[in-house]
C-alpha positions as a LaTeX table, in Angstrom:
\begin{tabular}{lrrr}
\hline
Residue & $x$ (\AA) & $y$ (\AA) & $z$ (\AA) \\
\hline
Met1 & 28.19 & $-51.75$ & $-64.28$ \\
Glu2 & 27.68 & $-52.25$ & $-60.51$ \\
Glu3 & 29.38 & $-55.67$ & $-60.67$ \\
Ala4 & 32.35 & $-54.12$ & $-62.49$ \\
Ser5 & 32.53 & $-51.31$ & $-59.91$ \\
Asp6 & 32.50 & $-53.84$ & $-57.04$ \\
Ala7 & 35.28 & $-55.78$ & $-58.72$ \\
Val8 & 37.42 & $-52.64$ & $-59.03$ \\
Trp9 & 37.02 & $-51.86$ & $-55.31$ \\
Lys10 & 37.96 & $-55.40$ & $-54.36$ \\
Glu11 & 41.19 & $-55.13$ & $-56.33$ \\
Leu12 & 42.29 & $-51.82$ & $-54.80$ \\
Pro13 & 45.31 & $-52.09$ & $-52.45$ \\
Asp14 & 44.47 & $-51.61$ & $-48.75$ \\
Ala15 & 46.93 & $-48.72$ & $-48.52$ \\
Leu16 & 45.09 & $-46.85$ & $-51.30$ \\
Ile17 & 41.71 & $-47.43$ & $-49.64$ \\
Glu18 & 43.09 & $-46.02$ & $-46.37$ \\
Arg19 & 44.40 & $-42.95$ & $-48.17$ \\
Val20 & 41.04 & $-42.32$ & $-49.83$ \\
Leu21 & 39.19 & $-42.68$ & $-46.52$ \\
Thr22 & 41.36 & $-40.01$ & $-44.89$ \\
Leu23 & 39.80 & $-37.50$ & $-47.30$ \\
Val24 & 36.26 & $-38.22$ & $-46.05$ \\
Pro25 & 34.70 & $-35.74$ & $-43.54$ \\
Val26 & 34.18 & $-37.13$ & $-40.03$ \\
Pro27 & 30.37 & $-37.59$ & $-40.03$ \\
Arg28 & 30.40 & $-39.46$ & $-43.34$ \\
Leu29 & 33.44 & $-41.44$ & $-42.24$ \\
Leu30 & 31.51 & $-42.63$ & $-39.18$ \\
Gln31 & 28.58 & $-43.63$ & $-41.38$ \\
Met32 & 30.94 & $-45.64$ & $-43.59$ \\
Arg33 & 31.81 & $-47.88$ & $-40.62$ \\
Ala34 & 28.52 & $-49.63$ & $-41.42$ \\
Val35 & 29.83 & $-50.76$ & $-44.83$ \\
Ser36 & 31.60 & $-53.78$ & $-43.33$ \\
Lys37 & 33.27 & $-55.08$ & $-40.19$ \\
Glu38 & 36.65 & $-54.64$ & $-41.88$ \\
Trp39 & 36.03 & $-50.96$ & $-42.60$ \\
Ser40 & 34.78 & $-50.34$ & $-39.07$ \\
Leu41 & 37.95 & $-51.86$ & $-37.59$ \\
Leu42 & 40.11 & $-49.95$ & $-40.07$ \\
Ile43 & 38.57 & $-46.53$ & $-39.33$ \\
Leu44 & 39.07 & $-46.98$ & $-35.56$ \\
Ser45 & 42.56 & $-48.48$ & $-35.87$ \\
Gln46 & 45.58 & $-46.65$ & $-34.49$ \\
Gly47 & 47.35 & $-46.88$ & $-37.85$ \\
Phe48 & 44.51 & $-45.10$ & $-39.64$ \\
Ile49 & 44.34 & $-42.42$ & $-36.92$ \\
Asn50 & 48.09 & $-41.85$ & $-37.22$ \\
Leu51 & 47.76 & $-41.55$ & $-41.01$ \\
Cys52 & 45.07 & $-38.88$ & $-40.60$ \\
Ala53 & 47.29 & $-37.00$ & $-38.16$ \\
Arg54 & 50.28 & $-37.04$ & $-40.55$ \\
Met55 & 48.14 & $-35.73$ & $-43.41$ \\
Asp56 & 46.76 & $-32.95$ & $-41.21$ \\
Arg57 & 50.26 & $-31.75$ & $-40.22$ \\
Ser58 & 51.50 & $-31.82$ & $-43.79$ \\
Gly59 & 48.50 & $-29.98$ & $-45.18$ \\
Gly60 & 47.66 & $-33.01$ & $-47.26$ \\
Gly61 & 43.98 & $-32.31$ & $-47.78$ \\
Gly62 & 40.86 & $-33.81$ & $-46.26$ \\
Ser63 & 42.11 & $-34.47$ & $-42.75$ \\
Gly64 & 42.26 & $-30.75$ & $-42.05$ \\
Asp65 & 38.67 & $-30.48$ & $-43.26$ \\
Ser66 & 37.63 & $-33.09$ & $-40.71$ \\
Ser67 & 37.88 & $-30.84$ & $-37.66$ \\
Phe68 & 34.42 & $-30.00$ & $-36.37$ \\
Phe69 & 32.82 & $-27.52$ & $-34.04$ \\
Leu70 & 29.96 & $-29.18$ & $-32.17$ \\
Phe71 & 26.51 & $-27.94$ & $-31.27$ \\
Phe72 & 24.59 & $-30.27$ & $-28.97$ \\
Thr73 & 20.98 & $-30.65$ & $-27.90$ \\
Ala74 & 19.32 & $-33.29$ & $-25.71$ \\
Thr75 & 15.53 & $-33.73$ & $-25.58$ \\
Gly76 & 13.34 & $-35.69$ & $-23.16$ \\
Pro77 & 12.74 & $-39.47$ & $-23.13$ \\
Gly78 & 11.90 & $-40.80$ & $-26.56$ \\
Gly79 & 13.14 & $-37.65$ & $-28.33$ \\
Ala80 & 16.09 & $-37.32$ & $-30.65$ \\
Ala81 & 19.52 & $-36.38$ & $-29.37$ \\
Val82 & 21.50 & $-34.77$ & $-32.18$ \\
Ile83 & 24.92 & $-33.23$ & $-32.65$ \\
Ala84 & 25.35 & $-30.73$ & $-35.47$ \\
Ala85 & 28.97 & $-30.69$ & $-36.59$ \\
Leu86 & 30.40 & $-27.72$ & $-38.51$ \\
Ser87 & 33.68 & $-27.83$ & $-40.41$ \\
Pro88 & 35.28 & $-24.37$ & $-40.10$ \\
Val89 & 37.30 & $-25.11$ & $-43.26$ \\
Ser90 & 34.49 & $-26.09$ & $-45.64$ \\
Gly91 & 31.67 & $-24.31$ & $-43.79$ \\
Cys92 & 29.42 & $-27.37$ & $-44.15$ \\
Trp93 & 27.11 & $-28.74$ & $-41.43$ \\
Gln94 & 26.59 & $-32.46$ & $-40.80$ \\
Pro95 & 24.13 & $-34.03$ & $-38.33$ \\
Leu96 & 25.28 & $-36.80$ & $-35.97$ \\
Ser97 & 22.67 & $-38.73$ & $-34.02$ \\
Leu98 & 23.38 & $-39.86$ & $-30.45$ \\
Asp99 & 20.28 & $-42.07$ & $-30.26$ \\
Pro100 & 22.12 & $-45.34$ & $-31.05$ \\
Ile101 & 24.60 & $-44.67$ & $-28.21$ \\
Phe102 & 22.19 & $-44.99$ & $-25.32$ \\
Gly103 & 20.51 & $-48.30$ & $-24.66$ \\
Met104 & 17.91 & $-46.79$ & $-22.34$ \\
Glu105 & 15.58 & $-43.82$ & $-22.36$ \\
Met106 & 16.97 & $-40.99$ & $-20.26$ \\
Glu107 & 16.93 & $-37.21$ & $-20.27$ \\
Val108 & 20.50 & $-35.98$ & $-20.57$ \\
Ser109 & 22.26 & $-32.62$ & $-20.71$ \\
Val110 & 25.78 & $-31.90$ & $-21.89$ \\
Val111 & 27.90 & $-30.21$ & $-19.21$ \\
Ala112 & 31.51 & $-30.53$ & $-20.44$ \\
Ser113 & 33.71 & $-31.74$ & $-23.25$ \\
Gly114 & 37.38 & $-32.34$ & $-23.83$ \\
Gly115 & 39.67 & $-34.20$ & $-26.20$ \\
Gly116 & 36.72 & $-35.46$ & $-28.24$ \\
Leu117 & 34.79 & $-36.78$ & $-25.21$ \\
Leu118 & 31.48 & $-35.46$ & $-23.93$ \\
Cys119 & 30.33 & $-35.39$ & $-20.31$ \\
Leu120 & 26.56 & $-35.58$ & $-19.85$ \\
Thr121 & 24.36 & $-35.61$ & $-16.76$ \\
Thr122 & 21.05 & $-37.08$ & $-15.72$ \\
Ala123 & 19.27 & $-35.94$ & $-12.55$ \\
Ser124 & 21.74 & $-37.82$ & $-10.35$ \\
Arg125 & 24.41 & $-39.47$ & $-12.52$ \\
Ile126 & 27.20 & $-38.53$ & $-14.92$ \\
Ile127 & 27.77 & $-40.15$ & $-18.31$ \\
Ala128 & 31.09 & $-40.25$ & $-20.17$ \\
Cys129 & 30.49 & $-40.45$ & $-23.91$ \\
Asn130 & 32.66 & $-40.75$ & $-27.02$ \\
Pro131 & 30.50 & $-39.66$ & $-29.99$ \\
Leu132 & 33.07 & $-40.90$ & $-32.50$ \\
Thr133 & 33.12 & $-44.50$ & $-31.30$ \\
Arg134 & 29.48 & $-44.29$ & $-30.09$ \\
Ser135 & 30.45 & $-45.67$ & $-26.70$ \\
Trp136 & 29.29 & $-44.46$ & $-23.28$ \\
Arg137 & 29.62 & $-45.24$ & $-19.60$ \\
Leu138 & 27.28 & $-44.44$ & $-16.70$ \\
Leu139 & 29.61 & $-43.40$ & $-13.87$ \\
Pro140 & 28.99 & $-44.28$ & $-10.20$ \\
Glu141 & 26.99 & $-41.91$ & $-8.03$ \\
Ile142 & 28.93 & $-39.11$ & $-6.36$ \\
Pro143 & 29.04 & $-39.77$ & $-2.58$ \\
Gly144 & 26.47 & $-37.78$ & $-0.61$ \\
Cys145 & 24.85 & $-36.26$ & $-3.70$ \\
Ser146 & 21.27 & $-37.40$ & $-4.28$ \\
Arg147 & 20.51 & $-34.73$ & $-6.91$ \\
Leu148 & 23.16 & $-33.48$ & $-9.32$ \\
Leu149 & 23.38 & $-29.69$ & $-9.77$ \\
Pro150 & 27.07 & $-29.10$ & $-10.47$ \\
Leu151 & 28.57 & $-25.62$ & $-10.55$ \\
Leu152 & 31.34 & $-26.84$ & $-12.85$ \\
Thr153 & 32.24 & $-30.01$ & $-14.73$ \\
Ala154 & 35.42 & $-30.53$ & $-16.76$ \\
Ile155 & 37.32 & $-33.28$ & $-18.59$ \\
Gln156 & 41.08 & $-33.83$ & $-18.66$ \\
Ile157 & 42.60 & $-36.29$ & $-21.14$ \\
Asp158 & 45.64 & $-38.16$ & $-19.78$ \\
Gln159 & 48.67 & $-38.96$ & $-21.90$ \\
Lys160 & 48.46 & $-42.51$ & $-20.56$ \\
Gly161 & 45.26 & $-43.13$ & $-22.49$ \\
Gly162 & 42.67 & $-42.34$ & $-19.82$ \\
Tyr163 & 40.58 & $-39.39$ & $-18.72$ \\
Lys164 & 39.58 & $-37.52$ & $-15.56$ \\
Ile165 & 36.21 & $-35.88$ & $-14.92$ \\
Leu166 & 36.03 & $-33.11$ & $-12.31$ \\
Val167 & 32.79 & $-32.04$ & $-10.64$ \\
Ala168 & 32.82 & $-28.97$ & $-8.41$ \\
Gly169 & 29.84 & $-28.18$ & $-6.19$ \\
Pro170 & 27.88 & $-31.29$ & $-7.17$ \\
Gly171 & 24.95 & $-30.43$ & $-4.89$ \\
Gly172 & 24.47 & $-26.90$ & $-6.19$ \\
Trp173 & 24.94 & $-23.29$ & $-5.11$ \\
Ser174 & 26.25 & $-23.70$ & $-1.52$ \\
Asp175 & 28.28 & $-26.88$ & $-2.10$ \\
Gln176 & 32.06 & $-26.23$ & $-2.15$ \\
Arg177 & 33.14 & $-29.88$ & $-2.57$ \\
Thr178 & 35.21 & $-31.12$ & $-5.50$ \\
Phe179 & 35.31 & $-34.72$ & $-6.77$ \\
Val180 & 37.44 & $-36.27$ & $-9.51$ \\
Phe181 & 36.74 & $-39.52$ & $-11.38$ \\
Asp182 & 39.83 & $-41.24$ & $-12.85$ \\
Ser183 & 39.08 & $-43.79$ & $-15.57$ \\
Thr184 & 42.42 & $-45.55$ & $-14.92$ \\
Ala185 & 42.04 & $-45.83$ & $-11.13$ \\
Pro186 & 40.32 & $-48.76$ & $-9.39$ \\
Ser187 & 38.31 & $-46.48$ & $-7.08$ \\
Ala188 & 35.31 & $-44.37$ & $-8.09$ \\
Trp189 & 35.05 & $-40.67$ & $-7.19$ \\
Ala190 & 37.86 & $-39.20$ & $-5.08$ \\
Arg191 & 37.25 & $-36.17$ & $-2.85$ \\
Lys192 & 39.74 & $-33.38$ & $-3.59$ \\
Gly193 & 40.34 & $-29.89$ & $-2.26$ \\
Asp194 & 37.21 & $-27.78$ & $-1.84$ \\
Leu195 & 36.48 & $-24.58$ & $-3.72$ \\
Pro196 & 37.66 & $-21.49$ & $-1.76$ \\
Ile197 & 34.97 & $-20.62$ & 0.77 \\
Asp198 & 34.44 & $-17.09$ & $-0.60$ \\
Val199 & 33.77 & $-18.32$ & $-4.15$ \\
Leu200 & 29.99 & $-18.20$ & $-4.53$ \\
Asp201 & 29.57 & $-18.57$ & $-8.27$ \\
Leu202 & 31.58 & $-19.63$ & $-11.30$ \\
Glu203 & 31.06 & $-17.52$ & $-14.40$ \\
Ser204 & 32.75 & $-19.31$ & $-17.29$ \\
Glu205 & 33.08 & $-22.87$ & $-18.49$ \\
Gly206 & 36.47 & $-24.21$ & $-17.51$ \\
Val207 & 39.38 & $-24.93$ & $-19.86$ \\
Val208 & 42.13 & $-27.47$ & $-19.17$ \\
Ser209 & 45.73 & $-26.67$ & $-20.08$ \\
Ala210 & 49.03 & $-28.25$ & $-18.96$ \\
Gly211 & 47.45 & $-30.10$ & $-16.05$ \\
Phe212 & 45.44 & $-27.14$ & $-14.75$ \\
Leu213 & 41.73 & $-26.31$ & $-14.99$ \\
Tyr214 & 41.09 & $-22.56$ & $-15.32$ \\
Val215 & 37.76 & $-20.89$ & $-14.59$ \\
Thr216 & 36.56 & $-17.37$ & $-13.73$ \\
Cys217 & 34.29 & $-16.54$ & $-10.80$ \\
Leu218 & 31.68 & $-13.84$ & $-10.13$ \\
Ile219 & 32.37 & $-13.52$ & $-6.40$ \\
Pro220 & 35.04 & $-12.38$ & $-5.71$ \\
Arg221 & 34.59 & $-10.46$ & $-8.97$ \\
Cys222 & 37.13 & $-10.55$ & $-11.80$ \\
Arg223 & 39.28 & $-13.40$ & $-10.57$ \\
Leu224 & 40.77 & $-16.45$ & $-12.24$ \\
Leu225 & 40.68 & $-19.76$ & $-10.35$ \\
Ala226 & 42.96 & $-22.71$ & $-11.10$ \\
Phe227 & 42.68 & $-26.39$ & $-10.15$ \\
Asp228 & 45.87 & $-28.46$ & $-10.13$ \\
Phe229 & 44.92 & $-32.00$ & $-11.20$ \\
Ala230 & 48.21 & $-33.44$ & $-9.93$ \\
Arg231 & 47.88 & $-31.95$ & $-6.41$ \\
Gly232 & 44.08 & $-31.95$ & $-6.29$ \\
Glu233 & 43.93 & $-28.36$ & $-5.03$ \\
Trp234 & 42.27 & $-25.06$ & $-5.97$ \\
Ser235 & 44.06 & $-21.72$ & $-5.94$ \\
Lys236 & 43.14 & $-18.11$ & $-6.74$ \\
Thr237 & 45.54 & $-16.42$ & $-9.11$ \\
Gln238 & 46.63 & $-12.86$ & $-8.38$ \\
Ile239 & 45.83 & $-11.65$ & $-11.89$ \\
Pro240 & 42.54 & $-9.72$ & $-12.21$ \\
Leu241 & 40.41 & $-9.90$ & $-15.32$ \\
Pro242 & 40.47 & $-6.85$ & $-17.64$ \\
Thr243 & 38.54 & $-3.95$ & $-16.12$ \\
Gly244 & 35.09 & $-3.14$ & $-17.45$ \\
Ile245 & 34.30 & $-6.38$ & $-19.29$ \\
Ala246 & 30.64 & $-7.41$ & $-19.46$ \\
Ser247 & 31.23 & $-11.16$ & $-19.23$ \\
Ser248 & 34.10 & $-13.62$ & $-19.49$ \\
Asn249 & 34.47 & $-16.59$ & $-21.83$ \\
Leu250 & 37.58 & $-18.76$ & $-21.55$ \\
Val251 & 38.67 & $-20.76$ & $-24.61$ \\
Leu252 & 41.67 & $-22.94$ & $-25.38$ \\
Cys253 & 43.68 & $-22.58$ & $-28.59$ \\
Gly254 & 46.46 & $-25.12$ & $-28.73$ \\
Glu255 & 47.65 & $-25.10$ & $-25.11$ \\
Glu256 & 47.13 & $-21.35$ & $-24.63$ \\
Val257 & 44.22 & $-19.95$ & $-22.58$ \\
His258 & 42.34 & $-17.03$ & $-24.15$ \\
Leu259 & 39.65 & $-14.74$ & $-22.76$ \\
Val260 & 36.86 & $-13.41$ & $-25.00$ \\
Ala261 & 34.72 & $-10.60$ & $-23.62$ \\
Ala262 & 32.73 & $-7.51$ & $-24.58$ \\
Leu263 & 34.31 & $-4.23$ & $-23.53$ \\
Gly264 & 32.17 & $-1.22$ & $-24.37$ \\
Glu265 & 30.95 & $-1.70$ & $-27.93$ \\
Ala266 & 33.80 & $-4.04$ & $-28.87$ \\
Ile267 & 34.49 & $-7.75$ & $-28.51$ \\
Arg268 & 38.13 & $-8.34$ & $-27.63$ \\
Ile269 & 40.40 & $-11.33$ & $-27.12$ \\
Trp270 & 43.20 & $-11.57$ & $-24.56$ \\
Lys271 & 45.79 & $-14.31$ & $-24.07$ \\
Leu272 & 46.84 & $-15.48$ & $-20.62$ \\
Gly273 & 50.48 & $-14.48$ & $-20.25$ \\
Lys274 & 53.39 & $-16.60$ & $-19.10$ \\
Glu275 & 52.85 & $-18.27$ & $-15.69$ \\
Ala276 & 49.37 & $-16.68$ & $-15.50$ \\
Gln277 & 50.76 & $-13.24$ & $-14.64$ \\
Ser278 & 48.97 & $-11.04$ & $-17.17$ \\
Trp279 & 46.25 & $-10.75$ & $-19.81$ \\
Asp280 & 47.71 & $-9.65$ & $-23.15$ \\
Leu281 & 45.35 & $-8.15$ & $-25.76$ \\
Val282 & 45.80 & $-10.05$ & $-29.04$ \\
Glu283 & 42.76 & $-9.32$ & $-31.22$ \\
Glu284 & 39.57 & $-7.27$ & $-31.57$ \\
Met285 & 36.55 & $-8.14$ & $-33.68$ \\
Pro286 & 36.32 & $-5.68$ & $-36.61$ \\
Arg287 & 33.89 & $-2.87$ & $-35.83$ \\
Glu288 & 31.48 & $-3.57$ & $-38.70$ \\
Leu289 & 31.36 & $-7.28$ & $-37.85$ \\
Cys290 & 30.96 & $-6.54$ & $-34.14$ \\
Cys291 & 28.05 & $-4.15$ & $-34.74$ \\
Cys292 & 26.24 & $-6.76$ & $-36.85$ \\
Phe293 & 26.87 & $-9.41$ & $-34.20$ \\
Leu294 & 25.72 & $-7.33$ & $-31.19$ \\
Asp295 & 22.81 & $-5.68$ & $-33.04$ \\
Gly296 & 21.72 & $-9.09$ & $-34.28$ \\
Gly297 & 20.66 & $-10.08$ & $-30.77$ \\
Ala298 & 23.84 & $-11.54$ & $-29.30$ \\
Gly299 & 24.17 & $-8.82$ & $-26.65$ \\
Arg300 & 27.22 & $-7.77$ & $-24.64$ \\
Asp301 & 26.71 & $-10.51$ & $-22.05$ \\
Ser302 & 24.72 & $-13.14$ & $-23.96$ \\
Phe303 & 27.18 & $-14.89$ & $-26.26$ \\
Arg304 & 29.31 & $-17.97$ & $-25.87$ \\
Cys305 & 32.69 & $-19.01$ & $-27.19$ \\
Ala306 & 34.76 & $-22.08$ & $-27.97$ \\
Gly307 & 38.24 & $-22.66$ & $-29.33$ \\
Arg308 & 40.26 & $-25.40$ & $-31.00$ \\
Gly309 & 43.62 & $-25.30$ & $-32.72$ \\
Ser310 & 44.00 & $-21.79$ & $-34.13$ \\
Trp311 & 40.22 & $-21.19$ & $-34.29$ \\
Ile312 & 38.08 & $-19.15$ & $-31.88$ \\
Phe313 & 34.30 & $-19.25$ & $-32.34$ \\
Val314 & 31.95 & $-16.55$ & $-31.00$ \\
Leu315 & 28.26 & $-17.35$ & $-31.15$ \\
Ser316 & 24.93 & $-16.15$ & $-29.84$ \\
Tyr317 & 23.20 & $-18.39$ & $-27.31$ \\
Asp318 & 20.67 & $-19.59$ & $-29.87$ \\
Gly319 & 23.48 & $-20.44$ & $-32.30$ \\
Val320 & 22.01 & $-18.30$ & $-35.09$ \\
Leu321 & 24.99 & $-15.93$ & $-35.26$ \\
Val322 & 28.43 & $-17.53$ & $-35.47$ \\
Cys323 & 31.70 & $-15.68$ & $-36.08$ \\
Ala324 & 35.06 & $-17.40$ & $-36.38$ \\
Leu325 & 38.59 & $-16.08$ & $-36.00$ \\
Asp326 & 41.64 & $-17.90$ & $-37.32$ \\
Leu327 & 44.44 & $-16.67$ & $-35.05$ \\
Ala328 & 47.03 & $-17.97$ & $-37.50$ \\
Thr329 & 45.92 & $-15.50$ & $-40.19$ \\
Arg330 & 44.02 & $-12.97$ & $-38.00$ \\
Ala331 & 41.07 & $-13.38$ & $-40.38$ \\
Trp332 & 37.44 & $-13.11$ & $-39.19$ \\
Arg333 & 34.46 & $-14.60$ & $-41.03$ \\
Trp334 & 30.78 & $-15.40$ & $-40.66$ \\
Leu335 & 29.84 & $-19.07$ & $-40.54$ \\
Pro336 & 26.57 & $-20.36$ & $-42.01$ \\
Glu337 & 23.48 & $-20.80$ & $-39.88$ \\
Cys338 & 22.64 & $-24.29$ & $-38.67$ \\
Lys339 & 19.15 & $-24.49$ & $-40.18$ \\
Gly340 & 16.99 & $-27.58$ & $-39.95$ \\
Ile341 & 19.51 & $-29.68$ & $-37.99$ \\
Val342 & 19.36 & $-28.65$ & $-34.33$ \\
Glu343 & 16.93 & $-26.50$ & $-32.36$ \\
Gly344 & 17.62 & $-25.13$ & $-28.88$ \\
Arg345 & 21.29 & $-25.91$ & $-29.29$ \\
Cys346 & 24.27 & $-24.94$ & $-27.17$ \\
Cys347 & 27.97 & $-24.77$ & $-27.88$ \\
Val348 & 30.25 & $-27.63$ & $-26.84$ \\
Glu349 & 33.59 & $-27.66$ & $-28.66$ \\
Ala350 & 35.48 & $-29.09$ & $-31.61$ \\
Phe351 & 36.94 & $-32.53$ & $-32.19$ \\
Phe352 & 39.32 & $-34.11$ & $-34.69$ \\
Val353 & 39.27 & $-37.55$ & $-36.29$ \\
Ala354 & 42.97 & $-37.87$ & $-35.40$ \\
Glu355 & 42.46 & $-37.16$ & $-31.70$ \\
Pro356 & 43.57 & $-39.80$ & $-29.20$ \\
Ala357 & 40.01 & $-39.90$ & $-27.88$ \\
Leu358 & 39.20 & $-42.37$ & $-30.66$ \\
Asn359 & 41.17 & $-45.01$ & $-28.76$ \\
Ile360 & 40.41 & $-43.93$ & $-25.18$ \\
Pro361 & 38.39 & $-46.72$ & $-23.54$ \\
Ile362 & 35.18 & $-45.40$ & $-21.99$ \\
\hline
\end{tabular}
């Protein structure tokens, strides 16, 4: 029977095999690269990626189920580094191990993500990592920074097939310097415009949209900062954050910047208006769902958020409580707990098998 089954697979047309593979969820698809050298090359080929993208746009099935929301944890030397990947469509969790990526023992922490890439740090160095292709790169040391305590780290994916990594305040609390690493440039880190001198703390993780990095700051309170990657400069927008919010979480849906925050006993979502001139209220978590979420230990100022496509995820810091909103349908839902896969996890973001990051050289 096994010999007959092998013979059938050998006779299948390559085009049919490709079509079948597009229906496989991302974690299992990555595992199937080990079947043969031919399959590994096929799965990472541009043609296969393009096929997945076409199926996703047409609603053709499994490709849409291959978008994942990542939880990440990194333990000390010799411990396991694991990603838990959740499909918001099927609601199924899959573990992805990072252990085979690193050829040395090091304690790492995730500090940023973008376009399918992860940015991790050691005590003094930054690592660019692509979990899909299991490739990584230890970046050069940042000039004049013996110990790395960044206030903010962000990743921008270039249309030319490269990436930029921004580090603001690499030396910690009182450091206003900003450096950018360009994977396509011959030089290492380039010094850019400093953070405004009156900015003492950054409250939210940054989001990159249309060539700008957006982030909120604590001091001065309720302000939105923007970094222009093309000009290499910071600016403070004139738009204040909504009055009375307990905390601010910026997320990106498509190319639109959204703000998720607790206001009173409600969790609300605003969209950054045209040319960053206003915050427009677009959605509020249903009262019953919000009460369960806040009473369950999330707290008004102790939850985190992430966004991808039309999805916005709201989760408690320990990852036990996860709510998801599909902006396309305005439907909220609970997502299953991540039991037995990751402990002490933190939210990173989502990635897609059809993302260009599959072919971005690290």
